[in-house]
N, C-alpha and C positions, 0 to 999 in steps of 0.2 A: 504494500500500500504506500503510495506516495503522499507524504504529508507536506502540504504547501507552506503553511505558516502557523505560528502560534500566537494567539491573541488573548490577552486578558482584558475583558471588557467590563467597564463600570459605567454604563451608559445612563444618562438621564432618561426618564420615562421608562417604558418597558420594552422598547425595541431592542431586542437582544439577538444574538446569533447573527450579527450583521456582516460577517466576513463572507465575501463571495467565494464560491468554489470555482476557481478559474479553469475552465476547460472549454474546448471548442468541440461541439458535437460533430462526430464524423460517422463513418460507416460502421465502425466497431460499436456494437450495441452495449458493450460492457465498458463503462467509463469509470475506472477506479481512481477517482480524483477526490482528495479529502481536505478538510480543514479541521484543525484542532481548536476548540473554543472552550475557554474557561470563563464563565461569566463573573465568578467571584462575588465579593461584596456581601451585603446584608440582604437577605430575601424577605425580611420582615415587611409585609404588605402595608403596615401602618406608616412606613417611612417613605413610601414612593407615591407620587401623584398618578392619576389615571393615565393610561397609555394614549388615549385619544385626546388630542389637543385642538382639533378643528372645531369650529362652531357647529352646532346642530342645525339641521334644515328647518326646524320648527321651534316654537316656544312651548311645546307640550311638556308637561311635567310628569315625572314618574309617579306611579301609584304608591310606591313604598321606597324607603331608603335602600340603596344598593341595587335597585332594579336596572341601573345603567351606570357607566363610568365608574366601575369598581376601582379600588386601589391597584396600582401597578405592582409587579413583582419581578424577580429575576431568578433564574435557575442558577444554583450554586455549583452543581456537579459539572466538572469539565466534560465536554462532549466532543465526539467526532462526527462530523457531517460529511457524508460521502454521496456523490452522484454515481450510482452503480449502473445506471442505464440512461442514455440520452437520445435514444433512437425510437422511442415508442411513437405511435401515430395517434395523437389526440386521445390518450387514455382517459377513461371515465370512472372506472371502479377497480379496486384491488381487493382480492380475496385470498386468504391463506389456504393452501392445500395441506393435507395431513403430514406430508413429508417435508414441509418447510419451504416448498416452492410457492410461487404466486400465480394466480389466475387473474388476468387483467383484461377488461373490455377495452376495445378501441372504437371510437365513435362511428367510424365509417361502416362497421359491421362485422369485424372479426374479433377473436380473442387470442391472446398469447399466454403461454406458460413460460415463466422465467425461473431460473434457479435462484436459490437464496443469495447468490452472488450477483444477480442481475443479468445473467446471460440468457439470451433467448433460447429456449429449449424446444418449444413446439408452437405452431400457429394453427388455430382452429378456424376453419372457413366453412362455407356452405350453410350458414345460418339464415333464417328468414330475412327477407329484404327489410331494410330500415329506411325511415325518412331522415336522411342525414342533412338536415337543414335547420338553421336557427339553433335552438336548444334540443332538437331531436337527434336521434341516432341510436346506436346500441348503448345502453345505459348501465344499470346496475347488474351485478352478478353475485350469486351466493351458492354454496354447495350444501347438499342435504346433510343433516346431522349424522346420517349413517353413510356418508359418502365412501368410506373405506370399504364397505361391503356392496353398496348399490351403484356407486359412481354417478349419481344423479346431480345434475346442474340446473339451477334456476336463474333466469335472467329476464330483463324487461327492455323494451325498446319502443320507439315511436313507429307506429304502423299506419300506412296509408289504407284508407277504407274505399272500397269500390263505389260506395254511395257518396263519397266526397268527404274531405277532411281527414284528419289523423287523430290517433289516440294512443294511450299507453297500453301496450299488450304485454302480458306475462307468459313466458314459455318455460318448458322444462324438457329435459332429454338426458340420455345416458352418454357420458364421455366414452368414446371408443377406446379399445385396447391400445391403439397406437397414438392416442391423444391428439388426433388431427381433425376430428369431426364429432358432432353431437348426433347420436342416433335416436330414432323414434321420437322426434320432436313433436310436442303437443302445445298448442296455445291454450292455457288454462283460464285466463281471465283477460277481459278488456274493460278498461275504465271508460264507460259511456257517460256522456255523449261524445262522439267525434266532433272536431272543431275545424273549420276551414278558414278561420280568420288569422292564422299564423301558426308558427311552430315553436311556441314558447311554453315554458312552465309545465313540464310533464311530471315533475316530482320524481318518483321511481325508486327511491331507496327501499331496500327490503331487508328484513331481519326475521330470523326464525324465533318463535317463542319456545318455552321449555317443553311443550307438547309436540313440537315439530310442525306447527302451523306457521303461516307466513303473515307478517305485518308488512304492508306496502304503502308508501306515501304516493298520493296523486296530486298533481298541481291543478290549479283552476284555469289554466291556459291563457291567462293574462288579459284577454279582451274585455272592454267595458260591457260588451253585450253578453258575456258568459260568466263573468266573475261571481255573480250572485249565486251561481250553482254551487259554490262552496257552502252555502247555507241550505241547500236543497237536499233532503235526505233521499230523494228519488234519483239523484245523480251520483255517479261514482268519482267525481272530480273534486279537488279541494278537500280531500279526506285522508284519513288513515283507514285502510281496509284490512280485514282479518279473514284470511281464507285458508282452506286446507291445501295440501299438496296437489289435490285434484282440481282446485279452483272453486270449490263450493264454499259458501259462507260457513264459518265456524259456528256450530250450534249455540244457541242461547246468547247471541250477541246483544248489545245494549239496545238495539232498535229492532230486534227480531219480531216484536209484537206491535210495532208502530205502523199504523196504516200508511201505505204508499212508500215506506222506507225500504231501501236496499238492505237486506239482512246482513250483508258483509261490512256495512259501515260501522267503524269502531269509534271514530272521532271525526269532527267536522270543523269547518271554518279555517282552513289552511290556504295559504297563497301559493308559494313556490317552495315546497318542502324537499330539499335535496339532502338533508341530514337525518339519520335515524340510527339509534344505537341503544343497546341495553346498558343500563348502569349496573355494573356488577356489585357495587356496594349496597345500593338500595333495592336492587332487583326491579327497576322501573324502566319503562320505555321513554327515552328522551328523543326530542326532535328539534331540528334547526331549520329555519326557513328565511328566505329573502323577503324583506319589505320592499316598497317602491323606493322613494327617496327618503331614507331613514326607515326605522322600524324592523330591521332584521331581528329575529327572535330565537330564544331557546325556550322550549316548552317541555313540561313533563306530561306525557300523554296518558290520559285516564279514560276508561270506557264511558262512552256517552257524552263526553264533554265537548263544548263548543269553544273553539279558540278564536272566534271573533271576526276573521276576515270575511268580507270587506267592511263590516259594520264598525268595528273598532280597530284602530291601528295607531302606532306611534310614528308612522310615515306619512308623507304627502305624495300627491301625484308628481310624475316627472315634470309636469308643466308648472308645478308650484302650487297648484290648487289643492284644496282639501280633498281627502278621500271621503266620499259620502257626506255625512254631517260633520265630519271632522272631530269625532269623539274618540276617546281612548278607553273609556270604561262603560260597561253596561251590565245590568243584572242578568245573570244566566250565561255570561261569557267570561272565559278564563283570562286572567292576566298572564303575560309571559313571565317566566322566571327571571329573564334578563333580556334587554334589548340594546341595539346600537343605533345611534344617529350621530354622524353619518354612517352609512352602511359599511360592513366588511365583506358582504356577499358570501355567506357561508355555504359551502357545498357539503362534501362528506364529513362525518364526525366519527370520533372513536374515543372510548374511554381507555386510559392506560392502566393496566392492572398487573404490572410486573414489579419485581423487586430490583431489577437491574438498575433503573434510575429511581431510587426509592422515594425521592421527594416528589416525583410525578405520580405516584400511585394514587388512584382515585380521581385524577384530574381528567377533565374533558378537553379534547383537542378538536379544533375545527379547521378544515382546509378552506382558505379564503381566496376568492377569485379577484375581484377588482382591487382589493386592498393588498393583495400580493404578499401574504404572510401566512404562517400557521399560528393560530390563536390558541393559547393555553389558558384554561380556566380552572382555578382552584375553588373547591366547594366546601361548604359546611352544611350538609343536608341539602336544602333547596336554596341556599343563599350563596351567591358568588362573592368570594372574599378576596380574589386576586385575578389579574389578567396580565398576560405576557404576550408579546409579539415575537415570533421566532422566524428566522430566515427572511427578514424584512427587506434586505438589500439584494436578494437573489433575482428580483425582477420577474418572478414566476407567478402564474395563476395556479394556485394549489387547488386540485380537484377532489382528491380522496385520500384517506388515511387508513392505515391498519397497523396494529401492533403485531410484529412478527413472532414466530415461535421462539426466536432468540431474545426476546424482550426489547428489541430495537423498535423505534417508530419509523414506519415507511410512509412515504407520500409521493403521489404522482401529480404531475403538472400538465396543464393543457399544452405546454410546449414540448412534451414528450420525455420529460425526465422522471426517473425514479430515484428518490433520496432515501438514504438510510441515516438515521440519527440515533446514536448510542453513546454509552458511557465510555470515556477515554480509558 
């Protein structure tokens, strides 16, 4: 491993890990280029100001103390940051395989398997056609909890409909013995209705519950003419849905006995939810979503709860106008655990649950797009007690995260990189 430089950073605010990994992406998919970083200093969150220094887009006030702009913090553990692959093609999701390799989706419609060192091992093609436009494409992927014995893979993607428009489709199939194709592909769910007004906000993150059923986020597709479907229980968009491996609604869902409601709806009122993860400490389902101008959120998802969009939000329209009535609170609608204004554009999220970097254990990490950093969140129950920005000078749109089998944190970027972050 080539170590480029050694930096001890004691930065004002919380923008840490600022040393760029200097490499030029080439044809070699394995770019073993590293930086050693020791942040040092005092990580006491009470001594650091919030990491966000820009003015908010609105004058909206938080509903409770600590709901936004938490104190800054710094990682004390010296870290090694390595770009282990720089030749991925618009990766969108990263999933651990049982043997320590990674299964990664690429937006144009293929998957790749990389070794733990970042070397391309296999490419999986022949998947159903995707709408690779806007925020559409081949999106999230996960493997069956019994993958070692059944080799089943689940993924979702933007699918064109013959009747017009596109929607989020969920498929499953068996990884072939040679790992180059998915066999016996079945589409098990489609988030209706399809929409022809653009290719934005599909949602798509998927997580298995402890019974082997799937939670999947669906976006509300962005248009003014469809966004209210997030509040409509007869629509499958702007929701968290809960389905079996065959695509049926999990029995006894919160709206199973509600007239005209889809029985698979688990929670509603979401805008563009690209983050979903189990909290291993509290055993809860956590979600992150984009607001418009301001109003990115973290939510704890509970059955039957309404998370407000587009009725309540801490964001404003891109035009600067209010969203709806411009309210942030309403009876029967949940407050976000935390929000950002300006936005960070959170995509994939992951909880860190390893002792390798012990001070990170139990922390939530968010892959951030427009703000181009990895966001680290420290928690005390449902309260955010610290925020840190990692890899902020890399100039990368971070798309998805995973804790590896080795306890390192791995992150893919829209620009085709796979980063490994681990203890020195």
